[in-house]
ROMAR-926946 format. One record per residue (C-alpha): residue number from 0; x negated, y negated, z. Coordinates in steps of 0.25 Angstrom, whole numbers, always signed. Layout:
<nodes>
@pos:NUM	X:X	Y:Y	Z:Z
...
</nodes>
This chain:
<nodes>
@pos:0	X:+253	Y:-74	Z:+102
@pos:1	X:+240	Y:-78	Z:+98
@pos:2	X:+244	Y:-93	Z:+92
@pos:3	X:+252	Y:-95	Z:+106
@pos:4	X:+241	Y:-92	Z:+114
@pos:5	X:+232	Y:-102	Z:+108
@pos:6	X:+244	Y:-110	Z:+102
@pos:7	X:+236	Y:-122	Z:+110
@pos:8	X:+223	Y:-121	Z:+101
@pos:9	X:+232	Y:-126	Z:+90
@pos:10	X:+229	Y:-141	Z:+95
@pos:11	X:+218	Y:-146	Z:+89
@pos:12	X:+213	Y:-155	Z:+103
@pos:13	X:+215	Y:-141	Z:+111
@pos:14	X:+208	Y:-134	Z:+102
@pos:15	X:+196	Y:-143	Z:+102
@pos:16	X:+197	Y:-144	Z:+118
@pos:17	X:+197	Y:-129	Z:+117
@pos:18	X:+186	Y:-126	Z:+109
@pos:19	X:+177	Y:-137	Z:+115
@pos:20	X:+179	Y:-132	Z:+129
@pos:21	X:+177	Y:-118	Z:+126
@pos:22	X:+163	Y:-123	Z:+123
@pos:23	X:+162	Y:-131	Z:+135
@pos:24	X:+167	Y:-124	Z:+144
@pos:25	X:+157	Y:-111	Z:+140
@pos:26	X:+145	Y:-119	Z:+143
@pos:27	X:+153	Y:-124	Z:+156
@pos:28	X:+153	Y:-110	Z:+161
@pos:29	X:+139	Y:-107	Z:+157
@pos:30	X:+134	Y:-118	Z:+166
@pos:31	X:+144	Y:-113	Z:+177
@pos:32	X:+138	Y:-99	Z:+175
@pos:33	X:+122	Y:-103	Z:+174
@pos:34	X:+125	Y:-111	Z:+187
@pos:35	X:+131	Y:-99	Z:+195
@pos:36	X:+120	Y:-91	Z:+190
@pos:37	X:+108	Y:-101	Z:+191
@pos:38	X:+112	Y:-104	Z:+206
@pos:39	X:+114	Y:-90	Z:+209
@pos:40	X:+99	Y:-87	Z:+203
@pos:41	X:+94	Y:-99	Z:+212
@pos:42	X:+100	Y:-96	Z:+226
@pos:43	X:+109	Y:-82	Z:+226
@pos:44	X:+118	Y:-90	Z:+235
@pos:45	X:+134	Y:-89	Z:+234
@pos:46	X:+134	Y:-100	Z:+243
@pos:47	X:+127	Y:-109	Z:+233
@pos:48	X:+135	Y:-102	Z:+222
@pos:49	X:+147	Y:-108	Z:+230
@pos:50	X:+141	Y:-122	Z:+230
@pos:51	X:+139	Y:-121	Z:+215
@pos:52	X:+155	Y:-119	Z:+212
@pos:53	X:+156	Y:-131	Z:+223
@pos:54	X:+146	Y:-140	Z:+216
@pos:55	X:+155	Y:-136	Z:+203
@pos:56	X:+169	Y:-137	Z:+206
@pos:57	X:+167	Y:-146	Z:+219
@pos:58	X:+169	Y:-159	Z:+212
@pos:59	X:+182	Y:-154	Z:+205
@pos:60	X:+186	Y:-156	Z:+222
@pos:61	X:+182	Y:-168	Z:+224
@pos:62	X:+184	Y:-174	Z:+210
@pos:63	X:+196	Y:-167	Z:+203
@pos:64	X:+206	Y:-176	Z:+208
@pos:65	X:+199	Y:-187	Z:+202
@pos:66	X:+196	Y:-180	Z:+188
@pos:67	X:+211	Y:-178	Z:+187
@pos:68	X:+214	Y:-192	Z:+189
@pos:69	X:+204	Y:-196	Z:+179
@pos:70	X:+211	Y:-186	Z:+169
@pos:71	X:+224	Y:-193	Z:+170
@pos:72	X:+219	Y:-206	Z:+168
@pos:73	X:+209	Y:-205	Z:+158
@pos:74	X:+209	Y:-199	Z:+144
@pos:75	X:+205	Y:-184	Z:+148
@pos:76	X:+197	Y:-183	Z:+135
@pos:77	X:+189	Y:-194	Z:+138
@pos:78	X:+185	Y:-189	Z:+152
@pos:79	X:+182	Y:-174	Z:+147
@pos:80	X:+172	Y:-183	Z:+139
@pos:81	X:+166	Y:-189	Z:+149
@pos:82	X:+166	Y:-174	Z:+158
@pos:83	X:+160	Y:-166	Z:+147
@pos:84	X:+149	Y:-175	Z:+144
@pos:85	X:+145	Y:-176	Z:+159
@pos:86	X:+145	Y:-160	Z:+160
@pos:87	X:+137	Y:-159	Z:+149
@pos:88	X:+128	Y:-168	Z:+153
@pos:89	X:+128	Y:-160	Z:+168
@pos:90	X:+124	Y:-146	Z:+159
@pos:91	X:+114	Y:-153	Z:+152
@pos:92	X:+106	Y:-158	Z:+164
@pos:93	X:+110	Y:-144	Z:+172
@pos:94	X:+101	Y:-137	Z:+161
@pos:95	X:+91	Y:-145	Z:+159
@pos:96	X:+88	Y:-144	Z:+175
@pos:97	X:+89	Y:-130	Z:+173
@pos:98	X:+81	Y:-128	Z:+161
@pos:99	X:+69	Y:-137	Z:+168
@pos:100	X:+70	Y:-129	Z:+181
@pos:101	X:+74	Y:-139	Z:+190
@pos:102	X:+86	Y:-129	Z:+192
@pos:103	X:+90	Y:-129	Z:+207
@pos:104	X:+103	Y:-126	Z:+217
@pos:105	X:+104	Y:-142	Z:+218
@pos:106	X:+103	Y:-147	Z:+205
@pos:107	X:+111	Y:-136	Z:+201
@pos:108	X:+123	Y:-138	Z:+210
@pos:109	X:+120	Y:-154	Z:+208
@pos:110	X:+123	Y:-151	Z:+193
@pos:111	X:+135	Y:-142	Z:+196
@pos:112	X:+141	Y:-153	Z:+205
@pos:113	X:+141	Y:-163	Z:+193
@pos:114	X:+148	Y:-153	Z:+184
@pos:115	X:+159	Y:-151	Z:+195
@pos:116	X:+161	Y:-167	Z:+196
@pos:117	X:+163	Y:-167	Z:+179
@pos:118	X:+172	Y:-155	Z:+181
@pos:119	X:+181	Y:-162	Z:+190
@pos:120	X:+183	Y:-172	Z:+180
@pos:121	X:+182	Y:-163	Z:+169
@pos:122	X:+193	Y:-152	Z:+173
@pos:123	X:+206	Y:-160	Z:+176
@pos:124	X:+204	Y:-169	Z:+161
@pos:125	X:+200	Y:-156	Z:+154
@pos:126	X:+212	Y:-149	Z:+158
@pos:127	X:+223	Y:-159	Z:+158
@pos:128	X:+217	Y:-163	Z:+143
@pos:129	X:+219	Y:-147	Z:+141
@pos:130	X:+236	Y:-152	Z:+143
@pos:131	X:+235	Y:-162	Z:+135
@pos:132	X:+229	Y:-156	Z:+121
@pos:133	X:+242	Y:-148	Z:+119
@pos:134	X:+257	Y:-149	Z:+118
@pos:135	X:+266	Y:-145	Z:+131
@pos:136	X:+270	Y:-134	Z:+127
@pos:137	X:+254	Y:-129	Z:+125
@pos:138	X:+249	Y:-133	Z:+138
@pos:139	X:+250	Y:-119	Z:+146
@pos:140	X:+242	Y:-114	Z:+134
@pos:141	X:+233	Y:-125	Z:+133
@pos:142	X:+229	Y:-123	Z:+148
@pos:143	X:+228	Y:-108	Z:+146
@pos:144	X:+218	Y:-109	Z:+134
@pos:145	X:+210	Y:-120	Z:+141
@pos:146	X:+209	Y:-109	Z:+151
@pos:147	X:+205	Y:-99	Z:+141
@pos:148	X:+194	Y:-107	Z:+135
@pos:149	X:+189	Y:-110	Z:+150
@pos:150	X:+188	Y:-94	Z:+150
@pos:151	X:+182	Y:-93	Z:+139
@pos:152	X:+172	Y:-101	Z:+142
@pos:153	X:+169	Y:-93	Z:+155
@pos:154	X:+168	Y:-81	Z:+146
@pos:155	X:+157	Y:-88	Z:+136
@pos:156	X:+151	Y:-95	Z:+146
@pos:157	X:+145	Y:-84	Z:+157
@pos:158	X:+143	Y:-76	Z:+146
@pos:159	X:+135	Y:-86	Z:+139
@pos:160	X:+128	Y:-92	Z:+153
@pos:161	X:+124	Y:-77	Z:+154
@pos:162	X:+117	Y:-76	Z:+141
@pos:163	X:+110	Y:-90	Z:+142
@pos:164	X:+105	Y:-86	Z:+156
@pos:165	X:+101	Y:-74	Z:+152
@pos:166	X:+92	Y:-80	Z:+141
@pos:167	X:+89	Y:-93	Z:+142
@pos:168	X:+91	Y:-96	Z:+157
@pos:169	X:+101	Y:-106	Z:+165
@pos:170	X:+97	Y:-120	Z:+157
@pos:171	X:+103	Y:-116	Z:+145
@pos:172	X:+118	Y:-114	Z:+150
@pos:173	X:+118	Y:-126	Z:+155
@pos:174	X:+113	Y:-133	Z:+141
@pos:175	X:+121	Y:-124	Z:+134
@pos:176	X:+133	Y:-129	Z:+144
@pos:177	X:+129	Y:-144	Z:+140
@pos:178	X:+129	Y:-141	Z:+126
@pos:179	X:+143	Y:-134	Z:+126
@pos:180	X:+150	Y:-149	Z:+130
@pos:181	X:+147	Y:-154	Z:+116
@pos:182	X:+159	Y:-146	Z:+111
@pos:183	X:+170	Y:-151	Z:+121
@pos:184	X:+164	Y:-165	Z:+119
@pos:185	X:+167	Y:-163	Z:+105
@pos:186	X:+180	Y:-157	Z:+107
@pos:187	X:+185	Y:-168	Z:+116
@pos:188	X:+179	Y:-179	Z:+103
@pos:189	X:+188	Y:-171	Z:+93
@pos:190	X:+200	Y:-173	Z:+102
@pos:191	X:+212	Y:-180	Z:+96
@pos:192	X:+217	Y:-188	Z:+107
@pos:193	X:+230	Y:-192	Z:+97
@pos:194	X:+234	Y:-177	Z:+99
@pos:195	X:+235	Y:-176	Z:+114
@pos:196	X:+246	Y:-173	Z:+124
@pos:197	X:+241	Y:-183	Z:+133
@pos:198	X:+247	Y:-187	Z:+147
@pos:199	X:+250	Y:-200	Z:+151
@pos:200	X:+237	Y:-207	Z:+156
@pos:201	X:+238	Y:-211	Z:+172
@pos:202	X:+235	Y:-225	Z:+174
@pos:203	X:+223	Y:-228	Z:+185
@pos:204	X:+231	Y:-229	Z:+198
@pos:205	X:+227	Y:-226	Z:+214
@pos:206	X:+230	Y:-213	Z:+220
@pos:207	X:+231	Y:-205	Z:+208
@pos:208	X:+224	Y:-193	Z:+214
@pos:209	X:+233	Y:-193	Z:+225
@pos:210	X:+245	Y:-194	Z:+216
@pos:211	X:+240	Y:-182	Z:+209
@pos:212	X:+238	Y:-173	Z:+220
@pos:213	X:+251	Y:-177	Z:+225
@pos:214	X:+257	Y:-173	Z:+211
@pos:215	X:+251	Y:-159	Z:+211
@pos:216	X:+254	Y:-155	Z:+227
@pos:217	X:+270	Y:-160	Z:+225
@pos:218	X:+271	Y:-149	Z:+215
@pos:219	X:+272	Y:-134	Z:+220
@pos:220	X:+269	Y:-129	Z:+206
@pos:221	X:+256	Y:-136	Z:+208
@pos:222	X:+254	Y:-134	Z:+221
@pos:223	X:+255	Y:-120	Z:+220
@pos:224	X:+243	Y:-117	Z:+210
@pos:225	X:+235	Y:-126	Z:+216
@pos:226	X:+236	Y:-119	Z:+229
@pos:227	X:+232	Y:-108	Z:+224
@pos:228	X:+220	Y:-113	Z:+216
@pos:229	X:+216	Y:-119	Z:+228
@pos:230	X:+215	Y:-105	Z:+235
@pos:231	X:+210	Y:-96	Z:+223
@pos:232	X:+200	Y:-108	Z:+218
@pos:233	X:+193	Y:-108	Z:+233
@pos:234	X:+191	Y:-93	Z:+234
@pos:235	X:+193	Y:-87	Z:+221
@pos:236	X:+187	Y:-96	Z:+210
@pos:237	X:+172	Y:-94	Z:+215
@pos:238	X:+168	Y:-83	Z:+206
@pos:239	X:+156	Y:-91	Z:+202
@pos:240	X:+152	Y:-89	Z:+216
@pos:241	X:+157	Y:-74	Z:+219
@pos:242	X:+155	Y:-67	Z:+205
@pos:243	X:+139	Y:-70	Z:+203
@pos:244	X:+136	Y:-65	Z:+217
@pos:245	X:+146	Y:-52	Z:+214
@pos:246	X:+139	Y:-49	Z:+201
@pos:247	X:+125	Y:-53	Z:+205
@pos:248	X:+127	Y:-45	Z:+220
@pos:249	X:+136	Y:-33	Z:+222
@pos:250	X:+138	Y:-31	Z:+207
@pos:251	X:+123	Y:-32	Z:+204
@pos:252	X:+123	Y:-39	Z:+190
@pos:253	X:+116	Y:-51	Z:+183
@pos:254	X:+118	Y:-63	Z:+181
@pos:255	X:+123	Y:-59	Z:+167
@pos:256	X:+132	Y:-49	Z:+174
@pos:257	X:+138	Y:-61	Z:+180
@pos:258	X:+140	Y:-69	Z:+168
@pos:259	X:+147	Y:-57	Z:+162
@pos:260	X:+157	Y:-54	Z:+173
@pos:261	X:+160	Y:-69	Z:+172
@pos:262	X:+161	Y:-69	Z:+158
@pos:263	X:+171	Y:-57	Z:+158
@pos:264	X:+179	Y:-64	Z:+170
@pos:265	X:+180	Y:-76	Z:+160
@pos:266	X:+187	Y:-65	Z:+150
@pos:267	X:+199	Y:-62	Z:+159
@pos:268	X:+200	Y:-76	Z:+161
@pos:269	X:+200	Y:-78	Z:+145
@pos:270	X:+210	Y:-66	Z:+144
@pos:271	X:+219	Y:-73	Z:+157
@pos:272	X:+219	Y:-87	Z:+150
@pos:273	X:+222	Y:-84	Z:+136
@pos:274	X:+234	Y:-74	Z:+142
@pos:275	X:+239	Y:-88	Z:+150
@pos:276	X:+238	Y:-96	Z:+137
@pos:277	X:+251	Y:-89	Z:+131
@pos:278	X:+260	Y:-95	Z:+141
@pos:279	X:+270	Y:-105	Z:+139
@pos:280	X:+274	Y:-107	Z:+155
@pos:281	X:+265	Y:-104	Z:+168
@pos:282	X:+273	Y:-94	Z:+176
@pos:283	X:+269	Y:-96	Z:+191
@pos:284	X:+267	Y:-82	Z:+193
@pos:285	X:+255	Y:-81	Z:+184
@pos:286	X:+248	Y:-89	Z:+193
@pos:287	X:+251	Y:-80	Z:+203
@pos:288	X:+248	Y:-67	Z:+195
@pos:289	X:+235	Y:-74	Z:+191
@pos:290	X:+230	Y:-77	Z:+205
@pos:291	X:+233	Y:-64	Z:+210
@pos:292	X:+225	Y:-57	Z:+198
@pos:293	X:+213	Y:-65	Z:+201
@pos:294	X:+214	Y:-60	Z:+215
@pos:295	X:+214	Y:-46	Z:+211
@pos:296	X:+203	Y:-48	Z:+200
@pos:297	X:+195	Y:-55	Z:+212
@pos:298	X:+198	Y:-41	Z:+221
@pos:299	X:+192	Y:-33	Z:+209
@pos:300	X:+179	Y:-41	Z:+208
@pos:301	X:+176	Y:-41	Z:+223
@pos:302	X:+178	Y:-25	Z:+223
@pos:303	X:+171	Y:-24	Z:+210
@pos:304	X:+161	Y:-12	Z:+212
@pos:305	X:+151	Y:-14	Z:+199
@pos:306	X:+147	Y:-25	Z:+189
@pos:307	X:+154	Y:-18	Z:+177
@pos:308	X:+167	Y:-18	Z:+186
@pos:309	X:+167	Y:-34	Z:+188
@pos:310	X:+169	Y:-36	Z:+174
@pos:311	X:+183	Y:-31	Z:+172
@pos:312	X:+187	Y:-35	Z:+185
@pos:313	X:+180	Y:-51	Z:+181
@pos:314	X:+192	Y:-51	Z:+170
@pos:315	X:+204	Y:-50	Z:+178
@pos:316	X:+196	Y:-60	Z:+188
@pos:317	X:+196	Y:-68	Z:+176
@pos:318	X:+210	Y:-66	Z:+170
@pos:319	X:+215	Y:-68	Z:+184
@pos:320	X:+209	Y:-82	Z:+187
@pos:321	X:+211	Y:-88	Z:+174
@pos:322	X:+226	Y:-85	Z:+174
@pos:323	X:+226	Y:-91	Z:+187
@pos:324	X:+219	Y:-105	Z:+184
@pos:325	X:+226	Y:-105	Z:+170
@pos:326	X:+240	Y:-104	Z:+177
@pos:327	X:+237	Y:-113	Z:+187
@pos:328	X:+233	Y:-123	Z:+178
@pos:329	X:+244	Y:-122	Z:+167
@pos:330	X:+253	Y:-124	Z:+179
@pos:331	X:+248	Y:-137	Z:+185
@pos:332	X:+246	Y:-143	Z:+170
@pos:333	X:+259	Y:-140	Z:+167
@pos:334	X:+266	Y:-144	Z:+179
@pos:335	X:+258	Y:-157	Z:+180
@pos:336	X:+263	Y:-170	Z:+176
@pos:337	X:+255	Y:-176	Z:+165
@pos:338	X:+250	Y:-188	Z:+171
@pos:339	X:+245	Y:-179	Z:+184
@pos:340	X:+238	Y:-168	Z:+175
@pos:341	X:+224	Y:-172	Z:+176
@pos:342	X:+226	Y:-174	Z:+192
@pos:343	X:+234	Y:-161	Z:+193
@pos:344	X:+223	Y:-152	Z:+186
@pos:345	X:+211	Y:-160	Z:+194
@pos:346	X:+220	Y:-155	Z:+207
@pos:347	X:+220	Y:-141	Z:+202
@pos:348	X:+203	Y:-142	Z:+197
@pos:349	X:+203	Y:-146	Z:+213
@pos:350	X:+209	Y:-136	Z:+218
@pos:351	X:+204	Y:-124	Z:+208
@pos:352	X:+191	Y:-128	Z:+206
@pos:353	X:+187	Y:-137	Z:+217
@pos:354	X:+192	Y:-127	Z:+227
@pos:355	X:+181	Y:-117	Z:+221
@pos:356	X:+170	Y:-125	Z:+228
@pos:357	X:+177	Y:-125	Z:+242
@pos:358	X:+177	Y:-110	Z:+241
@pos:359	X:+163	Y:-107	Z:+234
@pos:360	X:+153	Y:-109	Z:+244
@pos:361	X:+163	Y:-100	Z:+253
@pos:362	X:+164	Y:-90	Z:+243
@pos:363	X:+150	Y:-91	Z:+242
@pos:364	X:+147	Y:-89	Z:+256
@pos:365	X:+157	Y:-76	Z:+256
@pos:366	X:+149	Y:-71	Z:+246
@pos:367	X:+136	Y:-72	Z:+250
@pos:368	X:+140	Y:-68	Z:+265
@pos:369	X:+149	Y:-55	Z:+262
@pos:370	X:+148	Y:-54	Z:+248
@pos:371	X:+154	Y:-58	Z:+234
@pos:372	X:+165	Y:-48	Z:+235
@pos:373	X:+169	Y:-55	Z:+246
@pos:374	X:+169	Y:-68	Z:+242
@pos:375	X:+176	Y:-64	Z:+229
@pos:376	X:+188	Y:-57	Z:+238
@pos:377	X:+190	Y:-67	Z:+245
@pos:378	X:+194	Y:-74	Z:+232
@pos:379	X:+203	Y:-63	Z:+228
@pos:380	X:+211	Y:-65	Z:+240
@pos:381	X:+214	Y:-79	Z:+238
@pos:382	X:+220	Y:-77	Z:+223
@pos:383	X:+228	Y:-67	Z:+230
@pos:384	X:+231	Y:-75	Z:+242
@pos:385	X:+235	Y:-89	Z:+233
@pos:386	X:+242	Y:-79	Z:+223
@pos:387	X:+252	Y:-73	Z:+235
@pos:388	X:+255	Y:-89	Z:+239
@pos:389	X:+258	Y:-94	Z:+225
@pos:390	X:+267	Y:-82	Z:+224
@pos:391	X:+274	Y:-87	Z:+236
@pos:392	X:+276	Y:-102	Z:+231
@pos:393	X:+279	Y:-98	Z:+219
@pos:394	X:+292	Y:-88	Z:+220
@pos:395	X:+302	Y:-92	Z:+212
@pos:396	X:+294	Y:-100	Z:+202
@pos:397	X:+293	Y:-97	Z:+186
@pos:398	X:+285	Y:-105	Z:+177
@pos:399	X:+277	Y:-119	Z:+175
@pos:400	X:+284	Y:-123	Z:+161
@pos:401	X:+274	Y:-131	Z:+151
@pos:402	X:+285	Y:-140	Z:+149
@pos:403	X:+281	Y:-145	Z:+161
@pos:404	X:+271	Y:-152	Z:+157
@pos:405	X:+273	Y:-164	Z:+148
@pos:406	X:+264	Y:-172	Z:+139
@pos:407	X:+263	Y:-184	Z:+130
@pos:408	X:+257	Y:-185	Z:+116
@pos:409	X:+247	Y:-196	Z:+113
@pos:410	X:+251	Y:-202	Z:+100
</nodes>
């Protein structure tokens, strides 16, 4: 059972990618948590936390489609080299700005925007590259393990951020993140191109972004998860706005309490990601049930009476959220024609991450005006409504088979 769950790690290229990305993503989460707490320290405003989320993810909405086109057109490994070097420079500058005492809301938001622009090009290339490192029968497993590494980083990153902030201050989170990019750059350099399962590159041409949009919207197997992600991404995946306000407000916790709740939430995410890694097929029903579990978890979090009660509830929130993200991602990756995969995944990123900045300022305003519990409640209702709509749209359907995602072995 254990060998089957982690079977993609037997592939050398994927193993290198997995280890190096775990280190790098841990640093990324250190930066994201430190940015959130720094803005909260500087302003105490839920609305400005919403604008921080908009700065981090808004560029995905604006530039994500072009990022996906580049992923389809160029060598994904080379694209990742450029984005990782750029991200390392951005974290280094942010660390030096804070270390020299020049931190302000303006420059934190500006550098978060730079981070968001890099994410718009990095995200579709990185996720499409995962599929090209393993044989077709291991694609669903690789997607789930990739989600597991991301959520493992969500456990380690916030915990390390809380420790570093308490001992040394915010700057060392950003500088540590800059250092972590060396691992992924080294991992990319060691990957063997001859062992990749690469799709044929798309030649430069006019209207490629529009072609990708038409392709994605022509299939119900891709349209339904896209609509569900749009609703849930806009109103529910704003936990970086609502959770710190809930923990440090009504629950009377500290910054370290917030990082521990976030790490606990990520433990649930790891459990969910590993559980889904054993799938060889992706049942449509899994997307519906995971959205419902996420919604129920948010309902419980909105009503939690004490800080201590928030910890076990956070596990359910993390499990439901990552199961939803992993299932939606696997469905779209497995169903997509390899020549369109980068553009399909960029559209998913636009819908999923790009809708977050649309909802984040509103959710922040609700939290400031009515309280963080009410803001979380809006997210819970959105999950349940999306699950009901998805169930009605997919009645009678069964699974997306792994065999629907062909690949070409590069000599």
